[in-house]
C-alpha positions in Angstrom: -31.7 -88.7 167.7 -33.6 -91.8 168.6 -33.2 -93.1 165.1 -29.4 -92.8 165.2 -29.3 -94.6 168.5 -31.4 -97.4 167.1 -29.1 -97.7 164.1 -26.1 -97.9 166.3 -27.8 -100.5 168.4 -28.5 -102.6 165.3 -24.9 -102.3 164.1 -23.6 -103.3 167.5 -25.8 -106.4 167.7 -24.9 -107.3 164.1 -21.2 -107.1 165.1 -21.8 -109.2 168.1 -23.6 -111.9 166.0 -20.7 -111.8 163.4 -18.2 -112.4 166.2 -20.3 -115.1 167.6 -20.6 -116.8 164.2 -16.8 -116.9 163.8 -15.7 -117.7 167.3 -18.7 -119.5 168.8 -18.6 -117.2 171.9 -18.1 -113.6 172.9 -16.7 -112.1 176.1 -18.6 -109.1 177.4 -15.5 -107.0 178.3 -13.7 -107.8 175.1 -16.6 -107.0 172.8 -17.3 -103.8 174.8 -13.7 -102.6 174.2 -13.9 -103.6 170.5 -17.1 -101.6 170.0 -16.0 -98.7 172.2 -19.1 -98.9 174.4 -19.7 -99.7 178.1 -20.0 -103.3 179.3 -23.5 -102.3 180.5 -24.5 -101.4 176.9 -23.2 -104.8 175.6 -24.9 -106.6 178.5 -28.2 -105.1 177.3 -27.5 -106.1 173.7 -26.7 -109.6 174.8 -29.9 -109.8 176.9 -31.9 -108.6 173.9 -30.3 -111.0 171.5 -30.9 -113.9 174.0 -34.6 -112.8 174.2 -34.8 -113.1 170.4 -33.3 -116.6 170.6 -30.1 -115.7 168.8 -27.6 -116.7 171.5 -27.3 -118.1 175.0 -26.0 -116.0 177.9 -23.3 -117.4 180.0 -21.2 -115.9 182.8 -19.1 -113.1 181.3 -20.5 -113.2 177.8 -22.5 -115.4 175.5 -22.2 -118.6 173.3 -23.8 -119.5 170.0 -26.8 -121.8 169.8 -25.8 -124.8 167.8 -27.9 -127.3 165.9 -31.5 -127.6 164.9 -34.1 -126.0 167.3 -37.7 -126.9 168.1 -40.4 -125.0 166.0 -42.0 -123.7 169.2 -38.7 -122.2 170.2 -38.1 -120.6 166.8 -41.6 -119.3 166.3 -41.2 -116.2 168.5 -37.7 -115.3 167.4 -37.7 -111.9 165.6 -41.4 -112.1 165.1 -41.8 -108.6 163.8 -39.2 -109.2 161.1 -41.0 -112.4 160.1 -44.3 -110.6 159.9 -42.8 -108.0 157.6 -41.3 -110.7 155.4 -44.6 -112.5 155.2 -46.3 -109.3 154.2 -43.9 -108.9 151.3 -44.1 -112.6 150.3 -47.9 -112.4 150.0 -47.4 -110.0 147.1 -45.5 -112.7 145.2 -48.2 -115.4 145.5 -49.5 -116.9 142.2 -53.2 -116.7 141.6 -53.5 -120.5 141.3 -51.5 -123.7 141.2 -49.2 -125.0 143.9 -46.6 -123.4 146.1 -44.2 -125.0 148.6 -43.2 -123.8 152.1 -40.2 -125.3 153.9 -40.2 -126.2 157.6 -39.1 -122.8 158.9 -40.9 -120.6 161.4 -40.4 -117.7 158.9 -42.5 -119.4 156.2 -44.8 -120.5 159.1 -45.6 -116.8 159.5 -46.5 -116.7 155.8 -48.7 -119.9 156.3 -50.7 -118.0 158.9 -51.4 -115.3 156.4 -52.6 -117.5 153.5 -56.3 -117.9 154.4 -58.6 -116.7 151.7 -56.2 -117.4 148.8 -58.5 -119.3 146.5 -57.2 -122.0 144.3 -53.8 -122.5 146.0 -52.4 -125.9 146.9 -49.7 -125.5 149.5 -47.2 -128.3 150.3 -44.8 -128.3 153.2 -42.6 -130.8 155.1 -43.4 -129.2 158.4 -46.2 -130.6 160.5 -46.6 -127.3 162.4 -46.9 -125.4 159.1 -49.3 -128.0 157.8 -51.5 -127.7 160.9 -51.6 -123.9 160.4 -52.6 -124.4 156.7 -55.2 -127.0 157.6 -56.7 -124.6 160.1 -56.9 -121.9 157.4 -58.6 -124.4 155.0 -61.2 -125.3 157.7 -62.0 -121.6 158.4 -62.4 -120.5 154.8 -63.5 -123.6 153.1 -61.5 -126.4 151.5 -62.0 -124.8 148.1 -59.8 -121.9 149.1 -56.6 -123.6 150.1 -55.5 -127.2 149.9 -52.7 -128.1 152.3 -50.4 -131.0 151.5 -48.1 -132.6 154.1 -44.9 -134.0 152.6 -44.1 -137.0 154.8 -40.9 -138.9 155.5 -38.7 -139.5 158.5 -39.6 -137.2 161.4 -36.8 -134.9 162.5 -37.3 -135.0 166.3 -36.0 -131.6 167.1 -37.5 -129.4 164.3 -40.8 -131.2 163.8 -40.1 -131.5 160.0 -40.0 -134.5 157.7 -36.7 -135.3 156.0 -35.0 -138.2 154.3 -35.4 -139.9 150.9 -39.2 -140.4 151.2 -39.6 -136.7 152.0 -37.3 -135.7 149.1 -39.2 -138.0 146.7 -42.6 -136.6 147.8 -41.4 -133.0 147.6 -40.2 -133.7 144.0 -43.6 -135.3 143.0 -45.4 -132.0 142.5 -44.8 -128.9 140.4 -44.7 -125.6 142.2 -45.1 -122.0 141.0 -43.0 -120.8 143.9 -41.0 -122.2 146.7 -40.8 -120.0 149.8 -37.8 -121.0 152.0 -35.8 -119.6 154.8 -32.2 -120.5 155.8 -30.0 -120.7 158.9 -27.5 -118.3 157.3 -26.9 -116.3 154.2 -23.6 -115.1 152.7 -22.8 -113.1 149.6 -20.1 -115.6 148.5 -21.6 -119.0 149.4 -25.3 -118.3 149.2 -27.6 -119.9 151.8 -26.6 -122.6 154.3 -28.3 -124.8 156.9 -27.5 -126.4 160.3 -28.8 -129.7 159.0 -27.8 -131.5 155.7 -31.1 -133.4 155.9 -33.2 -130.2 155.9 -31.1 -128.8 153.0 -31.8 -131.9 150.9 -35.5 -131.6 151.2 -35.3 -127.9 150.3 -33.4 -128.7 147.2 -36.0 -131.3 146.2 -38.7 -128.6 146.5 -36.6 -126.1 144.5 -35.9 -128.5 141.7 -39.7 -128.6 140.9 -40.3 -124.8 141.4 -40.4 -122.1 138.8 -39.2 -119.6 141.4 -37.2 -119.9 144.7 -37.9 -117.1 147.2 -35.4 -116.9 150.0 -37.0 -115.4 153.1 -34.5 -114.4 155.9 -34.4 -111.8 158.6 -31.4 -109.5 158.6 -29.7 -111.3 161.6 -28.9 -114.1 159.2 -27.1 -111.9 156.7 -23.3 -112.3 156.3 -23.4 -115.6 158.3 -22.4 -119.2 157.5 -23.9 -122.4 158.8 -22.9 -126.1 158.1 -24.7 -127.5 155.1 -24.8 -125.9 151.7 -28.2 -124.6 150.7 -28.6 -122.6 147.5 -26.1 -120.7 145.4 -27.2 -117.3 144.2 -28.0 -118.3 140.6 -30.6 -120.7 142.1 -32.4 -117.9 144.1 -35.0 -115.9 142.3 -35.7 -113.3 145.0 -34.4 -112.4 148.4 -36.9 -111.1 151.0 -35.8 -109.5 154.3 -37.6 -107.2 156.7 -35.2 -104.4 155.5 -36.0 -101.7 152.9 -34.3 -102.9 149.7 -32.2 -99.8 149.7 -30.7 -100.6 153.2 -26.9 -100.6 153.0 -26.8 -104.0 154.7 -28.2 -105.4 151.5 -25.5 -103.9 149.3 -23.4 -107.1 149.0 -26.5 -108.9 147.6 -27.8 -106.4 145.1 -25.9 -107.8 142.1 -26.7 -111.4 143.0 -30.5 -111.6 143.0 -33.7 -109.6 143.0 -34.2 -108.0 146.4 -37.8 -107.4 147.6 
């Protein structure tokens, strides 16, 4: 019984996020009527989604959070989902060579788990993720992991490096795998980002990578952001926290490998 209740809760919150993505705001009473539940139930859903950093509560409802957000703010959003994604991503690591991580907090969770992977060079355009990788190298010995910071123009909000210098630097190495997240994922349009500058650096990493692994939690499924990221033929593998057999992944099964 508890499982059914949990599933209904996940479906309600997914519906709220879908409405929010389309309209930019939701009204508590209207969404309660649409979902055939009490306003109190929706209020709890909105509070939970706000706690996860997925919306901002306002009087009578909620509004979408627009634009890039600080790494420190993103780090704790849906942390359990990110940890599950990182655990799956670890199984796809090459034994040696270079990999790349984007500036997302999702791949930041993977960076935290990379200590002890001998022979890997790990490049990223995120100072936060680089600091995590550097800490791992100091703890386990420099021979185990070599962190590389891709420099460029600092993006004040996200803490990442973007622009032509960042793109050129990202394209100056060859990667076995590029682990990247996205602001949104859609079965028709692929991944998308809130920032064109972030998307350009990700594409530079991907052009030098043998494999592109898209790491997104399920709240980003069936959503659209502003800037084009990757079309499905460019994505080697999709990783979410969900079981690959979960019905929410059905629209993506014929598009790419799901892990």
